[in-house]
N, C-alpha and C positions, 0 to 999 in steps of 0.2 A: 468671645461668642456669648457666654451668659451675660456679659455687661452690655454688650451691644443689643440683647434681646430684652433687658431690662429698661434700657432707654427708650426703645421702640415702643415698648408697652405703656411707659410713662407718658409718651407723647400722644399716643392713641387715647390715653383716659383723659388727658387735658382737653383734646379735641373733642372727644365725645361729651365731656362736662359742657364745653363751650357751645356746642350745637344744642343741648338740651337746654341750657339756660336762655338761649336766643329763642327757641321754639315756644319756651313757657313766658316768655317776657319779662324775665327776673330783673330786679334793679341792679345797679352796681354794687351796693352794700351787701345785698345778699350773694351775688356772685362771688364777691370778694371772699366772704367767708367760705362758701363752698370750695372755692379753689384751695384755701389754707388748709380745710379739711383733708381734700385729696392729697395735697402735697405730704401732709403729715403719714397719712396711709401708705403713699408710695415710698417714703423714707423708712418706715418700720419694715415693710416687706421686702423691698428692693434694695435699700441701702442708700448711702449719702450722696453718691454720683447721680443716681436717679432722681432723687430728691431735689438736688440743685438743679438738674437740667429741667425738671418740671416746674420749678419756681421760676425759671427764665421764659420757659413757654407760657406759663399762665400770666405771667406779667405782660408779655406781648399781647395776647389776647385779650387781657383786661384792658388794655390801653387801646388797642384797635377796634373792639366790639361794643365796649360798654363805657367808655371815658369819652364825652363830647370834646370836639366835633367826632361822631363815629367815621368808622371805616377810613381813618386817617391816622397816621403815626403822630401827628402834632397834638399838643395839648396848649388850650389857649388859657384856662383860668388856674392860677397858683394853686387852688385849692387841690385842683385835680392832681397837679404835680405833686403835692403833699400826700394825696391818696395813694398814688402810684408808688413812690418811693417807701411810704409805709408798708404798703402790702407787699413790696418785694423784699424790704429788709426783715419784715417780720416772718414770712415764709422760710426764708435763708435761715434765720436763727432757729426759728421752730424745728426745722429739719436737723440741723446740727445737734440741737439738745436732745431731741429724739433718738437719733442714731447714737449719740453718746452714751445716752441712758441705758440703750439695747446693749455695747461693747463692754460697759460697767457690770450689767446683769450676767453676761455669759462669764465674765471673770470671777464673780462672786460665786456663779454655780461651779465653775472649775476648781475654786478654792474649797468649796464646801464638799465637792467630791473628793478632792485630794486628803481632806481632813478626815472625812468618813473612812477613806481607804487606810489611813495610816491608824486611826484609832481601831478598826477593825483587825488590822495586821498585829498591832501591839497586844490586844485581847486574846486573840487566837495563839499567839507565839506565848503569852504569859501562860495560859491554859495548858499548854502542851508542856511548859517546863517541870509541873508537878509529877505527872506520870514518869517522865524521863528520869526524874531525880530518883523515883522509887526503883526503875529499871536499873540505874546504874549501882544502887545498893546491892540488888539481887545479882547482879554480874559480879560484884566484889566477893559475895558470899560464895558463888560458884567457882571463882578463881581460888579462893582459899581451899575449896574442898578438892577440886579436880586439877588443879595447877593453870598456868596462863594458856598452854598450847591448846586444850580442847575448845576454850571459848574466844580464841585470839579474833576469829572472824565476827563472833557476836559482839564482842567489845568494840571492834572496828565499826560496824554499823551503828551501834548505840552512839559511838562519839561522833559519827558522820551526821546522825540526827540533831545530836546536841549542837554541832556546830551550825546546822541549818537553822535552826531556832534563834541561835544567837546572831546569825546573818540577818534573819528576817527582823529581829528587833533593831539591828543596827541601821538597816534600811529605813525602818519606820523613824527612827531618829533623824536621820540623814533628811528624808522628806519632811520632817516636821520641823527641820532647823535647829534642833536642840543638839545635834552633834557636829562638831566641826573639825574636818580632817586636820592633821599636823604633819604636814609634808617635811621630809628631811632625806638627805643624801642616803640611799641605801644600795650597797653592792649587790648585783644579780647573784653573785656566787653564794652570798649569804641569804639571799631570798630562797633560791633554789635549795640550799642545805635545809632551811626551816620547813620547806614543802616535804622533804624527805621524812624529818622528824614528826611532821603532823600526819603522814600517811605512812606507817611503818610496814605495811602489808604490801606497799608498792614498791617491790624490789626490781622492777623492770624498768625504772627510769635511767635515762642517759643524758649526762648534762654537759654542755659545751658553752663556755662564755669566751667570746673574741677578745685578743689581748688588748685591743684599743676600744674595748666597751666601757664607757663611763658608768658612773653610779646614775641610779634612777632618782628622780626627785618626786617622792610621793609618800604617803602616809604609809609606813611600814606594815602595820596591821592590816589595812585594806588591801594593799598589794599582795601580802601572803594569802587572804582569802580568795582574791582574784585568781592566782595561780593554783590554789589548793582545788577550787571548783571547777576550772578548767581541766584540770588532770584528772579529777573524779569522771567528768564528763567524757573525756577520752576513754578512759578505762571502761566505762559502760558500753562504748561503742566499738571497743577492739576485742579481737580473740584472746583469750585468757593466755598470760604470759608473752603477748606480743611487746616489742619495745615501745616505749613512748620516750619522745626525744624533748628535753629543754634546751632552748638555744637562745643566747643573748647576744645581741651585736648592736652597733650604732646604726640607727635608721637614716639619720642626717645629722646636722650639726648641732641641733637642739632636741633631738628625740632619740630615745633608747627603744630598741623593737625586743620583745621577748616573745618566743614561740612555743607552743605546745603542739608537737606532731605525732600522729598515730597512724596504724595501718590498717583501721577498721573498714566500715563499708562506706565511707565518705558520706557526702551529701547529695541527695537528689536533686537535678537540674531544676525541676519543676518545683521543688519545695524549698529552695534556697537554704535557710538554716534550720527550717521547721522541724526537720527529722532529728535533729539534736537540741531544739529548743527545751528548755526546762527551767526549773527554779535555780539550778546551778548556773546557768548561763546568763540569766538575767540578774541575778546577783552580783556575778563577775562584771557584767556591763554598767551596773549602777556604782559599784565600789570603783571601777576605773574612772568612771566619769567624774566621781567626786574628787579625784586626784588629776583632774585635767588630763586623762587618758582615754584610751578606746580600746575596744575589743572587735574583732572581726573574724569570722568563721568562713572558711572556704575548703574547697576540695585541694587535696596534695597530688602532685604530680608522682604517677606511679601507683595510686591507690591510697585511701585514708583521708585524713582531713587535717587541716592546720588551723591552730587558734592563734590569731596575731594580736598582741598587746603591744599599744604604743603609749609610752611614759615619757613626761619632760624628763630631759638629762640634767643632772646636777652639775652645772657649768659654772665655775668660778669666776668672779668678775674678771681677774686677769686673763683667764682663758677667752672669756668673752670678748675682752678688748683685743686679742690677738687675732 
């Protein structure tokens, strides 16, 4: 619909210019330059398709109304053929160059925006690292005086903040292209065990790995951060002490599905996943994508939510041929 409207507007502008030139008694050279200027403006505002259509329409009007013999489609003099062909070729080439320069400027703006975002993210993460180190030292001193139990939750929160900052730095390196994931076969059971070790206060995890579940093929450190962030997300949305399940099974021949299931409030239908959208979820999605994986959040049957993570399966060549 938008393209059709752009074409109609382009044709109307060509017709309006033609009428104005005839009314003013302009010569063919003046009209030709006016057509080219109009075509460039149309290309910039409405795109290449509108520019090309206006080029064809302008060439037809130029021939019919301004090249002798007038008001016919025939051209008697070879010089006028050269003029018409030169006009058409010039208008088409100019339209393509203008539009190309415009797709290039857009890409440059996007690159500059990404570079600024990455630099800002890196600077903020670096500035947060210093006070976090001081917090860690104070926690160690409190642990020596009071023992580990009274400050267990405080230490867990400090560790979570430290991990968030490291995640932000890793995201910045991924987006800047300075960090390349190193995928390798990783057993889901080992991945889930590492999640438990990174979240010692999460004693409500229940793990189940199907017997036929293959290893995932992903960067182990990124896959771990994906699952840790999703578990933390589920904990925040769930009643204290409720069970959070970690499941792993084969999704299809070449994909492994990992799931984090909770019995929290679920996701409002009108909000999609915005009720649980946060830094942890965005980190999980970014890290999963870096290993050719994906993260989807949906409501769970019976209440709660399920975060589904699909990773490539680590399929050996012999198994693939079979």
